[in-house]
TORZATOR-434595 format. One record per residue: residue number from 0; z, y, x of N, C-alpha, C in turn. Coordinates in Angstrom, 2 decimals, always signed. Layout:
// residues N
    i     n_pz     n_py     n_px    ca_pz    ca_py    ca_px     c_pz     c_py     c_px
  NUM        Z        Y        X        Z        Y        X        Z        Y        X
...
END
This chain:
// residues 171
    i     n_pz     n_py     n_px    ca_pz    ca_py    ca_px     c_pz     c_py     c_px
    0   -93.56   -53.55   +14.82   -92.84   -53.01   +15.52   -91.86   -53.10   +15.76
    1   -91.20   -52.82   +17.14   -89.86   -53.69   +17.84   -88.86   -52.87   +17.98
    2   -87.53   -53.00   +17.75   -86.54   -52.14   +17.69   -85.79   -51.90   +19.04
    3   -85.53   -50.47   +18.83   -85.09   -50.26   +20.22   -83.59   -50.45   +20.12
    4   -83.35   -51.24   +20.94   -81.77   -50.99   +21.27   -81.32   -50.14   +22.04
    5   -80.36   -49.89   +21.81   -79.55   -48.79   +22.44   -78.85   -49.31   +24.02
    6   -79.17   -48.34   +24.72   -78.55   -48.77   +26.01   -77.23   -48.86   +26.22
    7   -76.93   -50.20   +26.48   -74.88   -50.90   +26.57   -74.20   -49.30   +27.23
    8   -74.74   -48.06   +27.90   -74.11   -47.63   +28.95   -73.94   -46.29   +28.01
    9   -75.02   -45.87   +27.18   -74.66   -45.05   +25.88   -73.99   -45.05   +24.53
   10   -73.77   -46.92   +24.61   -73.15   -47.09   +23.58   -71.73   -46.69   +23.77
   11   -71.24   -47.75   +24.79   -69.93   -46.70   +25.70   -69.79   -46.12   +25.30
   12   -70.34   -45.05   +25.84   -70.10   -43.27   +26.66   -70.04   -42.62   +24.73
   13   -70.72   -42.97   +23.79   -70.59   -42.58   +22.77   -69.57   -43.23   +21.91
   14   -68.95   -44.21   +22.30   -67.53   -44.73   +22.06   -66.39   -44.22   +22.23
   15   -66.59   -43.79   +23.94   -65.55   -42.88   +24.65   -65.25   -41.58   +23.94
   16   -66.07   -41.34   +23.65   -66.12   -39.59   +23.25   -65.80   -39.81   +21.84
   17   -66.08   -40.21   +20.85   -65.60   -40.54   +19.49   -63.95   -40.75   +19.65
   18   -63.95   -41.77   +20.96   -62.60   -42.14   +20.82   -61.25   -40.81   +21.45
   19   -62.18   -40.64   +21.86   -61.71   -39.23   +22.74   -61.20   -37.78   +21.68
   20   -62.48   -37.71   +21.30   -62.66   -36.92   +19.74   -60.93   -37.05   +19.04
   21   -61.02   -38.67   +18.68   -60.22   -38.97   +17.86   -58.76   -38.98   +18.38
   22   -58.74   -39.02   +19.31   -57.29   -38.61   +20.11   -56.82   -37.54   +19.93
   23   -58.15   -36.87   +20.30   -57.68   -35.22   +20.38   -57.27   -34.11   +18.96
   24   -57.89   -34.87   +18.23   -57.85   -34.66   +16.52   -55.93   -35.33   +16.31
   25   -56.04   -36.56   +17.03   -54.79   -36.66   +16.74   -53.37   -36.05   +17.39
   26   -54.09   -36.06   +18.26   -52.85   -34.72   +19.02   -52.62   -33.89   +18.41
   27   -53.48   -33.12   +18.10   -53.73   -32.01   +17.63   -52.61   -31.40   +16.54
   28   -53.13   -32.70   +15.28   -52.38   -32.90   +14.05   -51.13   -33.15   +14.34
   29   -50.37   -33.87   +15.96   -49.04   -34.73   +15.85   -48.63   -32.54   +16.12
   30   -49.16   -32.41   +17.29   -48.95   -31.17   +17.55   -48.30   -29.94   +16.45
   31   -49.30   -29.64   +15.47   -48.97   -28.78   +14.07   -48.06   -29.05   +13.35
   32   -47.90   -30.76   +13.14   -46.84   -31.37   +12.02   -45.51   -31.09   +12.82
   33   -45.45   -31.61   +14.33   -44.43   -30.81   +15.09   -43.89   -29.52   +14.62
   34   -44.86   -28.72   +14.79   -44.53   -27.01   +14.57   -43.84   -26.93   +13.05
   35   -44.60   -27.50   +12.04   -44.54   -27.41   +10.73   -43.46   -27.83   +10.50
   36   -42.88   -29.11   +10.91   -41.20   -29.30   +10.51   -40.85   -28.98   +11.18
   37   -40.71   -28.24   +12.48   -39.78   -27.52   +13.16   -39.11   -25.90   +12.23
   38   -40.08   -25.27   +12.00   -40.07   -24.33   +11.32   -39.51   -24.38    +9.99
   39   -39.73   -25.56    +9.34   -39.15   -26.12    +8.17   -37.59   -26.24    +8.38
   40   -37.33   -27.04    +9.28   -35.77   -27.25   +10.03   -35.43   -25.71   +10.26
   41   -35.71   -25.03   +10.77   -34.61   -23.85   +10.64   -35.09   -23.01    +9.40
   42   -35.73   -23.03    +8.58   -35.51   -22.42    +7.43   -34.58   -23.31    +6.48
   43   -34.41   -24.46    +6.31   -33.56   -25.16    +5.89   -32.09   -24.11    +6.16
   44   -31.97   -24.62    +8.15   -31.07   -24.03    +8.46   -30.47   -22.99    +8.08
   45   -31.46   -21.27    +8.44   -31.53   -20.10    +7.78   -30.65   -20.18    +6.19
   46   -31.53   -21.24    +5.41   -31.04   -21.44    +3.98   -29.41   -21.88    +4.25
   47   -28.88   -22.85    +4.76   -27.66   -23.10    +4.20   -26.96   -22.02    +5.19
   48   -27.37   -21.42    +5.80   -26.39   -20.42    +6.83   -25.86   -19.30    +5.23
   49   -26.90   -18.69    +4.73   -27.40   -17.83    +3.99   -26.05   -18.33    +2.84
   50   -26.77   -19.87    +2.26   -25.83   -19.84    +1.18   -24.10   -20.24    +1.78
   51   -23.76   -20.34    +2.85   -22.20   -19.91    +3.53   -21.61   -18.77    +3.02
   52   -22.60   -17.83    +3.71   -22.45   -16.59    +3.90   -22.64   -15.83    +2.60
   53   -23.23   -16.29    +1.26   -23.23   -15.92    +0.00   -21.90   -16.36    -0.46
   54   -21.27   -17.89    -0.28   -20.37   -17.96    -1.16   -19.06   -16.98    -0.22
   55   -19.11   -17.61    +0.73   -17.68   -16.52    +1.36   -17.63   -15.05    +1.09
   56   -18.58   -14.46    +0.68   -19.11   -12.91    +0.47   -18.44   -12.96    -1.27
   57   -19.07   -13.77    -2.21   -18.88   -13.73    -3.71   -17.28   -13.98    -3.70
   58   -16.68   -15.39    -3.04   -15.07   -15.64    -2.85   -14.35   -14.33    -2.63
   59   -14.42   -13.24    -1.64   -14.07   -12.03    -1.26   -14.14   -10.95    -2.21
   60   -15.40   -11.25    -2.88   -15.78   -10.16    -4.17   -14.62   -10.25    -5.03
   61   -14.94   -11.84    -5.64   -13.69   -11.96    -6.52   -12.02   -11.61    -6.58
   62   -11.86   -11.88    -4.48   -10.52   -11.34    -4.82   -10.87    -9.81    -5.01
   63   -10.98    -8.92    -4.72   -11.26    -8.03    -4.53   -11.26    -7.24    -5.94
   64   -11.69    -8.06    -6.99   -11.83    -7.76    -8.32   -10.63    -7.91    -8.72
   65    -9.92    -9.25    -8.65    -8.63    -9.57    -9.40    -7.66    -8.60    -8.69
   66    -7.60    -8.45    -7.65    -6.66    -7.40    -6.79    -6.64    -5.82    -7.24
   67    -8.09    -5.40    -7.81    -7.85    -4.63    -8.78    -7.70    -4.47    -9.96
   68    -7.98    -5.80   -10.74    -7.81    -5.95   -12.17    -5.91    -5.61   -11.87
   69    -5.14    -6.45   -10.84    -3.80    -6.58   -11.26    -2.90    -5.55   -10.68
   70    -3.92    -4.76   -10.14    -3.40    -3.28   -10.07    -3.42    -2.13   -11.33
   71    -4.34    -2.29   -12.24    -4.25    -1.85   -13.64    -3.15    -2.56   -14.58
   72    -2.89    -3.59   -14.49    -2.09    -4.72   -14.79    -0.75    -4.00   -14.89
   73    -0.23    -3.94   -13.65    +0.94    -3.74   -12.95    +1.88    -2.90   -13.93
   74    +1.31    -1.66   -14.15    +2.12    -0.76   -14.58    +3.02    -1.18   -16.82
   75    +1.72    -2.40   -17.05    +2.07    -3.11   -18.24    +3.07    -4.36   -17.69
   76    +2.96    -4.38   -16.98    +3.75    -5.95   -16.37    +5.13    -5.30   -16.72
   77    +5.38    -4.16   -15.61    +6.50    -3.13   -15.59    +7.21    -2.91   -17.01
   78    +6.58    -2.66   -17.85    +7.22    -2.05   -19.10    +7.27    -3.19   -19.70
   79    +6.57    -4.42   -19.73    +6.96    -5.50   -20.21    +8.36    -6.32   -19.89
   80    +8.38    -6.29   -18.61   +10.13    -6.63   -17.90   +10.62    -5.49   -18.24
   81   +10.81    -4.50   -18.71   +11.83    -3.32   -18.39   +12.01    -3.09   -20.21
   82   +11.40    -3.70   -20.96   +11.21    -3.95   -22.20   +11.82    -5.30   -22.74
   83   +12.04    -5.95   -21.84   +12.97    -7.48   -21.85   +14.23    -6.89   -21.35
   84   +14.10    -6.67   -19.84   +15.84    -5.89   -20.01   +16.35    -5.27   -20.60
   85   +15.53    -4.91   -21.84   +16.41    -3.41   -22.73   +16.57    -4.40   -23.90
   86   +16.64    -4.92   -23.77   +16.64    -6.04   -25.48   +18.21    -6.43   -25.78
   87   +18.43    -6.66   -26.53   +20.36    -6.43   -26.66   +20.76    -7.93   -26.92
   88   +20.96    -8.48   -26.33   +21.55   -10.27   -26.71   +21.49   -10.23   -27.95
   89   +22.20    -9.54   -29.26   +22.23    -9.61   -30.29   +21.04    -9.86   -31.07
   90   +19.86    -8.86   -31.05   +18.79    -8.92   -31.03   +17.58   -10.01   -30.58
   91   +17.80   -10.66   -29.50   +16.87   -11.98   -29.17   +16.32   -12.80   -30.20
   92   +17.20   -12.79   -31.05   +16.90   -14.19   -32.31   +16.11   -13.71   -33.52
   93   +15.92   -12.37   -33.28   +14.74   -11.57   -34.58   +13.58   -12.17   -33.68
   94   +12.69   -12.32   -35.07   +11.38   -12.84   -34.96   +10.44   -11.86   -34.29
   95   +10.61   -10.95   -34.76    +9.54    -9.54   -33.89    +9.61    -9.72   -32.18
   96   +11.04    -9.09   -32.05   +11.60    -9.79   -30.10   +10.99   -11.20   -29.59
   97   +10.86   -12.24   -30.87   +10.69   -13.51   -30.29    +9.56   -13.30   -30.03
   98    +8.29   -12.60   -30.74    +7.06   -12.03   -30.85    +7.16   -12.16   -29.66
   99    +7.30   -10.63   -29.14    +7.15   -10.03   -27.98    +7.05   -10.34   -26.97
  100    +8.57   -11.44   -26.82    +8.41   -12.49   -25.39    +7.33   -13.34   -25.61
  101    +7.24   -13.96   -26.62    +6.24   -14.64   -26.44    +4.83   -14.49   -25.88
  102    +4.62   -13.44   -26.52    +3.47   -12.52   -25.68    +3.46   -12.01   -24.39
  103    +4.60   -12.06   -24.11    +5.25   -11.88   -22.29    +4.87   -13.27   -21.85
  104    +5.65   -14.08   -22.14    +5.22   -15.55   -21.87    +3.86   -16.10   -21.35
  105    +3.13   -15.63   -22.15    +1.62   -15.91   -22.73    +0.90   -14.73   -21.07
  106    +1.32   -13.92   -21.09    +0.81   -12.88   -19.86    +1.20   -13.72   -18.97
  107    +2.12   -13.93   -18.59    +3.12   -14.43   -17.30    +2.19   -15.43   -17.13
  108    +1.72   -16.44   -18.02    +1.20   -17.76   -17.64    -0.39   -17.54   -17.20
  109    -0.83   -16.62   -17.82    -2.15   -16.09   -17.84    -1.96   -15.95   -16.08
  110    -1.15   -14.80   -16.03    -1.00   -14.09   -14.60    -1.32   -15.58   -12.89
  111    -0.39   -16.81   -13.46    -0.31   -17.85   -12.87    -1.53   -18.27   -12.71
  112    -2.48   -18.51   -13.52    -3.59   -19.00   -13.41    -4.85   -18.36   -12.59
  113    -4.46   -16.76   -12.54    -5.39   -16.34   -11.57    -5.42   -16.23   -10.47
  114    -3.45   -16.81   -10.13    -3.16   -16.77    -8.33    -1.91   -15.80    -8.43
  115    -1.35   -15.32    -9.49    -0.21   -14.30    -8.95    +1.02   -15.04    -9.32
  116    +2.04   -14.57    -8.36    +3.29   -15.12    -8.27    +4.40   -13.79    -7.54
  117    +5.49   -13.90    -9.11    +6.29   -12.90    -8.45    +6.79   -13.44    -6.86
  118    +7.45   -12.24    -6.71    +8.63   -12.57    -5.39    +9.56   -12.88    -5.29
  119   +10.14   -14.23    -4.87   +11.45   -14.21    -5.24   +12.08   -13.55    -4.28
  120   +13.55   -12.54    -4.74   +14.40   -12.11    -3.45   +15.72   -12.01    -3.73
  121   +16.28   -11.90    -4.96   +18.01   -11.37    -4.91   +17.96   -13.05    -4.46
  122   +19.13   -12.83    -3.76   +19.76   -13.96    -3.06   +19.67   -14.30    -1.79
  123   +18.44   -13.49    -1.17   +18.01   -14.24    +0.40   +17.82   -13.10    +0.71
  124   +17.14   -13.15    +1.95   +17.87   -12.23    +3.03   +16.43   -10.89    +3.03
  125   +16.41    -9.78    +3.41   +15.50    -9.34    +3.32   +14.50    -9.23    +4.42
  126   +13.27    -9.48    +4.19   +12.03    -9.72    +5.02   +11.02    -8.95    +4.68
  127   +11.03    -7.49    +5.11    +9.95    -6.28    +5.08    +8.45    -6.83    +4.83
  128    +8.29    -7.71    +5.26    +6.94    -8.01    +4.63    +6.71    -8.43    +3.13
  129    +7.77    -9.16    +2.63    +7.43    -9.15    +1.14    +8.95    -8.25    +0.04
  130    +9.63    -7.57    +0.92   +10.80    -6.49    +0.15   +10.53    -4.87    +1.28
  131   +11.11    -4.32    -0.08   +11.04    -2.55    +0.16   +12.34    -2.31    -0.19
  132   +13.38    -1.91    +0.72   +14.80    -1.42    +0.56   +14.61    +0.04    -0.19
  133   +15.14    +0.03    -1.17   +15.19    +1.41    -1.94   +16.71    +1.69    -1.83
  134   +17.80    +0.99    -1.33   +19.37    +1.32    -1.28   +19.91    +0.46    -0.49
  135   +20.77    +0.91    +0.26   +21.61    -0.08    +1.27   +23.23    +0.32    +0.91
  136   +23.64    -0.89    +0.48   +25.06    -1.15    -0.22   +26.23    -1.29    +0.97
  137   +27.02    -1.52    +0.71   +28.68    -1.88    +1.48   +29.19    -2.60    +1.31
  138   +28.95    -3.66    +1.63   +29.86    -5.00    +1.17   +29.84    -6.00    +1.90
  139   +31.87    -5.55    +2.68   +31.95    -6.26    +3.82   +31.69    -7.57    +3.38
  140   +31.95    -8.37    +2.40   +32.25   -10.14    +1.93   +30.92   -10.42    +2.16
  141   +30.09   -10.06    +2.10   +28.63   -10.67    +2.35   +27.98    -9.95    +3.40
  142   +26.70   -10.96    +3.54   +26.10   -10.92    +4.79   +25.17    -9.91    +4.75
  143   +24.98    -9.44    +5.89   +24.44    -7.98    +5.93   +22.87    -8.50    +5.91
  144   +21.85    -7.57    +5.30   +20.65    -7.83    +4.39   +20.18    -8.83    +3.64
  145   +21.56    -8.91    +3.14   +21.25    -9.71    +1.72   +20.56    -9.22    +0.68
  146   +19.40    -9.10    +0.24   +19.37    -8.65    -1.15   +20.41    -8.90    -2.41
  147   +20.89    -8.01    -3.47   +22.11    -8.20    -3.92   +21.04    -8.10    -5.68
  148   +19.74    -6.85    -5.19   +19.47    -6.52    -6.79   +17.96    -6.28    -6.75
  149   +17.20    -6.51    -7.45   +15.39    -6.31    -7.83   +15.60    -4.98    -8.53
  150   +14.91    -4.28    -8.01   +14.82    -3.01    -8.74   +13.31    -3.01    -9.30
  151   +12.74    -3.52    -9.02   +11.21    -3.58    -9.02   +10.44    -4.60    -8.38
  152    +9.93    -5.49    -9.49    +9.50    -6.78    -8.89    +8.49    -6.47    -7.49
  153    +8.35    -7.63    -6.75    +7.01    -7.29    -6.26    +6.24    -8.79    -6.74
  154    +4.92    -8.95    -6.25    +3.59   -10.27    -6.55    +3.25    -9.83    -5.39
  155    +2.67   -11.09    -5.62    +1.71   -12.07    -4.45    +0.33   -12.38    -5.33
  156    -0.81   -12.15    -4.91    -1.92   -12.43    -5.59    -2.64   -13.63    -4.35
  157    -2.70   -15.13    -4.85    -3.15   -16.39    -3.49    -2.37   -15.89    -2.46
  158    -1.22   -15.71    -2.64    -0.33   -15.35    -1.36    -0.31   -14.09    -0.55
  159    -1.25   -13.29    -0.40    -1.15   -11.99    -0.09    -0.39   -10.72    -0.98
  160    +0.17   -10.10    -0.53    +1.25    -9.07    -0.80    +0.30    -8.15    -1.40
  161    +0.99    -8.63    -2.69    +0.05    -6.89    -3.67    +0.63    -5.73    -3.79
  162    +2.01    -6.00    -3.58    +3.41    -5.16    -4.06    +4.61    -5.83    -3.85
  163    +4.97    -5.25    -2.79    +6.50    -6.12    -2.17    +7.63    -5.38    -3.34
  164    +8.50    -6.39    -3.46    +9.74    -5.89    -4.15   +10.83    -4.85    -3.87
  165   +10.91    -3.60    -4.96   +11.97    -3.10    -4.62   +13.21    -3.63    -4.72
  166   +14.03    -3.69    -3.73   +15.44    -4.42    -3.86   +16.58    -3.46    -2.83
  167   +17.62    -3.89    -3.73   +18.94    -3.37    -3.02   +19.61    -4.14    -2.14
  168   +19.88    -3.77    -0.93   +20.09    -4.83    +0.11   +22.15    -4.58    +0.81
  169   +22.19    -5.23    +1.12   +23.95    -5.21    +1.59   +23.56    -4.37    +3.12
  170   +24.15    -3.89    +3.94   +24.15    -2.77    +4.19   +25.12    -3.55    +5.90
END
């Protein structure tokens, strides 16, 4: 028996068909790969945007919580300040008073760590952004608008006015 040889033309056609099939398969796989890759890139970009927005939202939420907490602490702070003002000079060496003043100092330090600052007013010119005038006093020897007394302390929380200081100013 003799082995039949395939026609060289048929072999070439078969090889071309196989090559075309492989090329088609490669093109389809490359196309699918690009689709998957671009989908992954979009998903990654969406996730990064979400992460950034969530970070901003949590920062805003944190600020609101701090403001709300500080609003609740304002009467306590005011009472501490009033109590300190009312202590006679001769009683400031009493150990109980010293303890009370140490607690107030710790409290003030805690407020600083969360971003609370007192508005410095006395001796400065009135600024409606930071001060609220409760009384105008006549004094020709001093500059008009000068703050001469702070009636109630004002506070900033992370550079935002939480409560303006209530002051007496020169008319």
